[in-house]
C-alpha positions in Angstrom: 104.3 111.9 126.3 104.7 111.2 122.6 108.4 110.6 122.5 108.5 108.6 125.8 105.2 106.6 125.6 103.3 106.7 122.1 106.2 106.7 119.6 108.0 103.6 120.9 104.6 101.6 120.8 103.7 103.0 117.4 107.0 102.3 115.9 106.6 98.5 116.7 103.7 98.5 114.2 104.0 98.5 110.3 104.1 102.2 109.4 100.8 102.2 107.6 99.1 100.4 110.4 100.4 102.9 113.0 99.1 105.6 110.9 95.5 104.3 111.1 96.1 103.5 114.8 97.3 107.0 115.5 94.1 108.4 113.6 91.8 106.3 115.5 93.1 107.5 118.8 93.1 111.1 117.8 89.5 110.7 116.9 88.3 108.6 119.8 90.4 110.0 122.5 90.9 113.7 121.4 89.8 115.0 124.7 92.2 113.0 126.7 95.1 113.7 124.4 94.2 117.5 124.7 94.2 117.0 128.5 97.7 115.2 128.6 99.5 117.4 126.2 100.6 121.1 127.0 98.1 123.4 125.6 99.1 124.8 122.1 100.7 128.2 122.1 98.3 131.1 121.2 100.1 134.4 120.7 99.1 137.2 118.2 102.8 137.6 117.6 102.8 134.2 115.9 100.2 135.2 113.3 100.9 135.4 109.7 99.0 136.8 106.9 100.1 135.2 103.6 98.4 135.4 100.2 95.4 136.9 101.9 94.9 134.3 104.7 95.6 134.9 108.3 97.3 131.9 110.0 97.2 131.5 113.7 100.8 130.4 113.5 103.2 129.6 110.6 103.6 125.8 111.3 101.1 123.7 109.3 100.7 120.0 108.5 101.7 119.0 105.1 99.5 116.9 102.6 99.6 113.1 102.7 99.0 112.8 106.4 95.2 113.5 106.4 94.3 112.6 102.8 90.6 112.4 103.4 90.2 115.0 105.9 89.4 112.4 108.6 90.9 114.2 111.4 91.5 117.8 110.5 89.8 119.2 113.5 91.8 116.9 116.1 95.0 117.8 114.3 94.2 121.4 114.5 93.8 121.1 118.1 97.4 119.8 118.6 98.8 123.4 117.6 98.9 123.5 113.9 98.4 126.8 112.2 96.8 125.3 109.2 96.0 121.8 107.8 96.7 120.6 104.1 94.4 117.6 103.2 94.9 115.3 100.2 96.3 114.6 97.8 92.8 114.0 96.4 91.7 112.9 93.1 88.1 112.9 91.3 87.6 109.3 91.8 88.5 107.1 94.7 91.8 104.9 94.1 93.5 102.5 96.3 97.0 103.6 95.4 99.8 101.3 95.0 99.8 97.6 96.6 101.3 97.2 100.2 104.0 97.4 101.4 104.2 101.0 100.4 105.5 102.9 103.6 109.0 102.5 105.3 110.6 104.1 108.3 114.3 104.6 108.0 114.8 105.1 111.7 118.7 105.6 111.6 118.2 108.5 109.0 115.0 109.9 110.6 113.5 109.5 107.2 110.5 108.0 105.5 110.1 106.2 101.8 106.5 106.1 100.6 105.1 105.0 97.4 101.5 105.3 98.4 100.4 106.4 94.9 97.6 109.0 95.8 95.4 106.5 97.7 92.3 108.4 98.7 88.6 108.0 98.9 87.9 110.6 96.2 87.5 114.3 96.5 83.5 114.3 97.3 84.1 112.0 100.2 86.4 114.6 101.9 84.1 117.4 101.0 81.3 115.8 103.0 83.4 116.2 106.2 85.0 119.5 105.3 81.5 121.0 105.2 81.3 120.6 108.9 84.7 122.6 109.4 84.5 125.6 111.7 87.6 127.8 111.7 90.3 125.3 110.7 92.4 126.9 107.7 92.6 124.0 105.1 94.5 123.7 102.1 93.4 121.4 99.3 96.0 119.5 97.6 94.8 118.1 94.2 96.0 115.6 91.8 94.8 113.2 88.8 93.8 109.9 88.9 96.3 107.2 87.9 94.5 106.1 84.9 93.9 109.6 83.6 96.4 110.4 80.7 98.4 113.5 81.1 96.7 115.2 78.1 93.5 115.1 80.1 95.1 115.9 83.5 93.6 119.4 83.4 90.2 118.2 83.6 90.9 116.2 86.6 92.4 119.2 88.5 89.5 121.4 87.5 87.1 118.9 88.7 88.7 118.7 92.4 88.9 122.5 92.1 85.2 122.7 91.7 84.5 120.2 94.4 86.7 121.7 97.0 86.2 125.3 96.2 83.5 125.9 99.0 85.3 124.3 101.7 89.0 125.0 101.4 91.0 128.3 101.9 93.7 127.6 99.3 94.7 124.9 96.6 97.9 123.1 96.0 98.4 121.6 92.5 100.6 118.4 93.0 102.3 117.5 89.9 105.6 116.4 91.9 104.8 113.1 93.5 107.2 110.4 92.3 104.6 107.6 93.1 102.0 108.3 90.1 103.4 107.1 86.7 104.3 110.0 84.4 102.9 112.6 86.9 106.2 114.5 87.1 106.1 115.1 83.3 103.6 117.6 84.1 106.4 119.9 85.7 107.7 120.6 82.3 107.3 124.1 81.3 104.6 123.8 78.6 102.3 121.3 80.2 102.6 123.3 83.6 102.0 126.5 82.1 98.7 125.1 80.4 97.6 123.3 83.7 98.1 126.3 85.7 96.7 128.9 83.1 93.6 126.8 82.9 93.2 126.7 86.8 93.8 130.4 87.1 91.3 131.2 84.4 88.7 129.1 86.1 89.7 130.7 89.4 89.1 133.9 88.1 85.4 133.3 87.2 84.5 132.6 90.7 82.8 135.1 93.0 86.1 135.2 95.0 89.5 133.8 93.6 91.3 131.4 95.9 95.1 131.3 96.4 96.4 128.4 94.0 100.1 127.2 94.9 102.2 124.9 93.1 104.2 121.9 95.0 107.5 121.1 93.4 110.0 118.4 93.6 113.4 118.9 95.3 115.0 117.1 92.3 114.5 120.0 89.7 117.6 121.6 88.1 118.4 125.3 88.5 117.2 125.7 85.0 113.9 124.2 85.9 113.6 126.2 89.0 114.3 129.4 86.8 111.3 128.1 84.5 109.2 127.7 87.7 109.8 131.4 88.7 108.9 132.5 85.0 105.7 130.4 85.2 104.6 131.8 88.6 105.2 135.2 87.2 103.1 134.5 83.9 100.3 132.4 85.6 100.2 135.1 88.7 99.6 131.9 91.0 99.8 132.7 94.5 103.0 130.8 95.5 105.0 127.7 95.8 105.4 124.8 98.1 109.0 123.7 98.3 109.4 120.7 98.4 107.9 117.4 97.9 109.7 114.0 98.5 113.0 113.2 96.7 113.8 110.1 94.4 117.5 110.6 95.5 119.2 108.4 98.0 122.3 110.4 98.7 123.9 109.6 102.1 121.2 107.2 103.2 122.4 104.5 105.9 119.4 102.5 106.0 119.0 99.0 104.4 115.8 100.1 103.1 117.4 102.9 100.7 116.5 100.5 97.8 112.9 100.7 98.2 111.4 102.8 95.4 109.3 105.8 96.5 109.6 109.3 97.6 112.1 110.0 100.5 111.3 112.6 103.2 112.6 113.6 106.5 116.0 114.7 107.6 118.0 113.8 104.5 115.8 116.3 102.5 116.5 119.1 104.8 119.3 120.9 103.1 118.1 120.3 99.5 114.8 121.7 100.4 116.1 124.8 102.1 118.4 125.3 99.0 115.4 125.4 96.7 113.7 127.9 98.9 116.7 130.0 99.0 117.2 129.8 95.2 113.4 130.6 94.5 113.5 133.4 96.8 116.6 135.2 95.8 116.2 134.6 92.0 112.7 136.1 92.2 113.5 138.7 94.6 110.9 137.7 96.9 108.2 137.9 94.2 105.9 135.3 95.8 105.3 133.4 99.0 106.9 130.0 99.6 105.8 127.3 102.1 108.9 125.5 103.2 108.6 121.7 103.7 111.3 118.9 103.8 113.5 117.8 106.7 112.1 119.7 109.6 112.9 117.9 112.8 113.8 120.7 115.1 113.0 124.4 115.7 116.3 125.3 114.1 115.5 123.3 111.1 112.3 125.5 110.6 114.0 128.8 111.4 116.5 128.0 108.5 113.8 127.5 106.1 112.1 130.9 107.1 115.3 132.6 107.0 115.9 131.2 103.5 112.7 132.9 102.4 109.7 130.8 103.4 106.8 132.6 104.8 105.3 129.4 106.3 106.6 125.9 107.0 104.8 122.5 107.1 105.8 119.4 108.9 105.2 115.6 107.8 107.9 113.1 108.7 109.2 115.5 111.6 105.6 115.2 113.1 105.8 111.3 112.9 109.3 111.5 114.6 108.9 114.1 117.1 105.2 114.5 117.6 103.2 117.6 118.7 105.9 118.8 120.9 107.7 120.0 117.6 105.1 122.4 116.7 105.4 124.0 120.2 109.2 124.1 120.0 109.0 125.8 116.6 106.7 128.4 118.0 108.6 128.9 121.2 111.6 129.8 118.9 109.8 132.2 116.9 108.3 133.9 120.0 112.0 134.3 121.3 113.0 135.9 118.1 110.3 138.7 118.4 110.7 139.1 122.2 
């Protein structure tokens, strides 16, 4: 249904408008969509327990799709094993001016320069208080006008607000669309940020998993630094990877647009990063694999490279809910 009917119609619209239309349809006609689509696979063999959380299946929705936790229940009903909301910042911010989202159809890719547009963490928390049973990750960042030397304060504020309503946290320092944000990936500021969050986390009645989302553009030396940082701070794991600023092999005339590239062109590099982290760390921490998953085989490759879970974003836009089902069916075939 999605590939034959909805996708061709949505792709006639501007990408950002199509996003809002999709969410409006999801929220208003969720009962009809659930009736028209095949029921999500539910099988105990798909369950995964990672960093102390049990996921009903290993296929999650990456951050960026439901930034403000508007449709997490409806998205969960499509078959996802978990939903990551955000990136959220302490204060609302509009993000970068439109146009800021581009489909590169011939490349099965997307370029975005959204710039952490969101309604602020407190707005999302109000909706998340009504959650019942959906595993939620909270992806957190800093406001655009917060200088890097005060970034820790923004991350701690988001942590405190989200703590009662999320299952795990993701520290986003790897988006290319907030000025100077990626500087926080350097070893010294990243150690300070993660250590501060972990110290604060340990003071709670129950510490919650904190993960780090990294860029695919890091060098091998920087990836080795990431392994060392994870070991020293004892955070729960890594999400590999965010979008890339690279444009190698891109055919579309839109490749000159600035922003982060996601989708099929990112597949191999994302998998390389997962394999590198897994092998060089001797599997010391869980990895969530994301980047260029547009088929069941793409997901299996990331799991075989060392990922414990996977997430969809661009693949979900191009393939729809059927991709979730295909991945889970492939996983069941492997264990049958």
